[in-house]
C-alpha positions in Angstrom: -6.9 8.1 17.6 -8.4 5.9 14.9 -6.9 2.8 14.9 -6.7 1.9 11.0 -4.9 -1.8 11.2 -4.4 -3.9 14.0 -2.3 -7.2 13.8 -2.8 -9.5 16.5 -0.6 -12.6 17.2 -0.4 -13.4 13.7 1.9 -16.5 13.0 2.7 -18.0 9.3 3.7 -21.2 8.3 5.2 -22.8 5.0 4.4 -26.3 5.0 6.6 -27.2 2.2 8.8 -29.0 1.6 9.6 -28.9 4.8 7.5 -27.0 7.7 9.1 -23.7 8.4 7.5 -21.1 10.8 8.3 -17.8 8.8 6.2 -15.0 10.7 6.1 -15.2 14.9 3.5 -13.7 17.0 3.4 -10.7 15.1 1.3 -7.7 16.9 1.2 -3.9 16.1 -1.4 -1.3 15.6 -1.5 1.5 12.8 -3.1 4.6 13.7 -5.0 7.1 11.2 -2.4 9.4 9.6 0.6 7.4 10.8 3.0 6.9 8.6 5.1 3.8 9.2 7.9 1.9 7.6 8.8 -1.8 8.4 12.5 -2.7 7.7 14.5 -6.1 8.0 17.1 -8.0 5.9 15.8 -9.8 3.0 14.0 -13.3 4.2 13.0 -11.8 7.2 9.5 -11.9 6.6 8.7 -8.2 5.5 6.6 -9.2 2.1 5.0 -12.3 3.6 3.5 -10.0 6.5 2.2 -7.6 4.0 0.5 -9.9 2.1 -1.3 -10.9 4.9 -2.2 -7.3 6.1 -3.3 -6.6 2.5 -5.8 -9.4 2.4 -4.0 -11.2 -0.3 -3.0 -14.1 2.0 -5.4 -15.9 4.2 -3.4 -18.6 5.2 -2.3 -17.5 8.6 -2.9 -17.9 12.5 -4.1 -14.6 14.5 -6.5 -12.0 14.0 -6.4 -9.1 11.3 -8.5 -5.8 12.0 -9.3 -2.8 9.7 -11.0 0.2 10.8 -11.6 -2.1 13.9 -13.7 -4.7 12.1 -12.1 -8.4 12.5 -11.6 -9.1 8.6 -9.9 -12.8 9.2 -12.1 -15.4 8.3 -14.1 -13.2 5.7 -14.9 -14.8 2.3 -13.0 -14.0 -0.5 -15.3 -12.0 -2.2 -15.8 -9.9 1.0 -11.8 -9.6 1.2 -11.6 -8.4 -2.4 -14.1 -5.9 -1.5 -12.7 -4.6 1.4 -9.0 -4.8 -0.4 -10.4 -2.7 -3.0 -12.3 -0.2 -0.9 -9.7 0.4 2.1 -6.4 -0.5 0.8 -4.4 1.2 -1.8 -1.3 -0.4 -3.2 2.1 0.9 -4.1 4.5 -1.5 -6.0 8.1 -1.4 -6.6 6.9 -1.5 -10.3 4.0 0.5 -11.1 2.1 -2.1 -13.2 0.3 0.7 -15.4 -1.3 -0.5 -18.6 1.1 0.9 -21.3 -1.6 1.0 -23.9 -4.3 3.2 -21.7 -4.1 6.8 -20.8 -2.6 8.0 -17.4 -6.4 9.0 -16.6 -7.8 5.5 -17.6 -5.2 3.7 -15.6 -5.8 5.8 -12.4 -9.8 5.0 -12.8 -9.3 1.3 -13.1 -9.7 0.4 -9.2 -12.8 2.5 -9.3 -14.5 1.0 -12.2 -13.8 -2.3 -10.5 -15.4 -1.3 -7.0 -18.7 0.4 -9.1 -19.7 2.5 -6.6 -19.6 5.7 -8.8 -20.8 6.6 -12.1 -18.1 6.6 -15.2 -18.7 10.7 -14.5 -17.6 10.6 -11.4 -14.8 8.4 -11.3 -13.3 10.6 -14.2 -13.6 13.5 -12.0 -12.3 11.7 -8.6 -9.2 10.4 -10.9 -8.5 13.9 -12.3 -8.4 15.2 -8.8 -6.0 12.7 -7.3 -3.6 13.6 -10.5 -4.2 17.1 -9.7 -2.9 16.1 -5.9 0.1 14.8 -7.4 0.8 17.7 -9.6 0.5 15.6 -12.8 -2.9 16.5 -14.0 -1.3 17.7 -17.1 -0.4 14.2 -18.0 -3.7 13.2 -18.2 -4.2 11.9 -21.8 -0.9 10.8 -22.3 -0.2 7.1 -22.6 1.4 5.6 -19.8 4.1 4.4 -21.9 5.2 8.0 -22.9 6.0 9.0 -19.3 8.9 8.9 -17.5 9.8 6.1 -14.6 9.5 9.0 -11.6 5.7 10.1 -13.4 4.8 6.6 -13.8 5.0 5.9 -10.0 3.2 9.1 -9.1 0.4 7.7 -11.5 0.5 4.7 -9.5 -0.1 6.6 -6.0 -2.8 8.5 -7.4 -4.3 4.9 -8.5 -3.9 3.8 -5.1 -5.8 6.7 -3.7 -8.7 6.7 -6.2 -11.1 4.7 -3.7 -10.2 7.0 -0.9 -8.5 3.8 0.8 -8.1 4.0 4.7 -4.5 2.9 4.2 -2.0 3.0 1.6 0.6 0.1 1.6 3.7 0.1 -0.1 6.3 -2.8 -1.3 9.3 -1.2 -1.8 7.7 1.8 -3.8 11.1 3.7 -4.1 13.1 0.6 -5.0 13.3 1.4 -8.6 13.8 5.4 -8.4 16.7 7.5 -8.3 17.2 9.6 -5.3 15.2 12.6 -6.7 12.3 10.5 -7.5 12.6 8.8 -4.2 12.5 11.9 -2.4 9.4 13.3 -4.5 7.6 9.7 -3.4 8.7 10.2 0.3 7.1 13.8 0.3 4.1 12.7 -1.5 3.5 10.3 1.2 4.4 12.7 4.1 1.9 15.1 2.5 -0.8 12.3 2.3 -0.3 11.7 5.9 -0.4 15.1 7.2 -3.2 16.6 4.9 -5.3 13.6 4.1 -4.7 12.0 7.4 -3.9 8.8 5.7 -2.5 5.9 7.4 0.5 4.2 5.3 2.6 1.5 5.8 5.9 1.2 3.6 8.4 -1.8 3.5 11.4 -0.2 2.5 15.3 -1.2 2.2 16.2 2.5 2.2 17.2 3.7 5.7 16.8 7.3 4.8 13.8 6.8 3.5 12.5 5.0 6.9 14.3 7.2 9.2 12.1 10.0 8.1 9.0 8.3 8.7 6.8 8.5 12.1 7.6 4.9 13.1 9.9 2.1 12.1 8.8 -1.6 12.5 11.9 -3.8 12.5 12.0 -7.4 11.8 14.1 -10.0 12.1 13.5 -13.8 11.5 9.7 -13.4 11.4 9.5 -11.4 14.4 8.9 -7.7 15.3 11.8 -6.5 17.5 10.9 -4.4 20.4 
């Protein structure tokens, strides 16, 4: 099995207003095609950990590997490229640009990466919308579609650069049970059919129970 993401001895301190040890010796691996959820009470360090794993936060001790390459200590520009190319993000809020069309929203990360021609990016974006059964919305403005559809567009956008892993921070937090189910099924399908790794922070126990593995956190530690 290819290991997509590995955290080794990750420690994180907040230094203000007083020294606080927020993440304590975090170790785990995520394999290609594995669908993993992170659970734990509010304040246990889940989101802090996700920020580190997603290369947004570089102020930590320990080592982080993506596709068996050490990414700890790389420059801001290198990390920005790695993040855009290899990590897809799905948040609780979709962060779509409401005046742009659905297709334009999905194309944005690929335009930023600039690895492909505009025509190729547009074809790719359309393909991703097809996978998520929302190709018929391609030319609608993001402001004209429903909440469940917006979250699907956000997932399509996360997929546009063919990432190694999708990371989600409460991606079903704002959705009703029907749309939460839809998002879960999309993630499951991506893990099985596209062999994509997924790491999802969630409070939703029903969601977590159906993933391949749950990483449980308490007081900044991963429980054995």
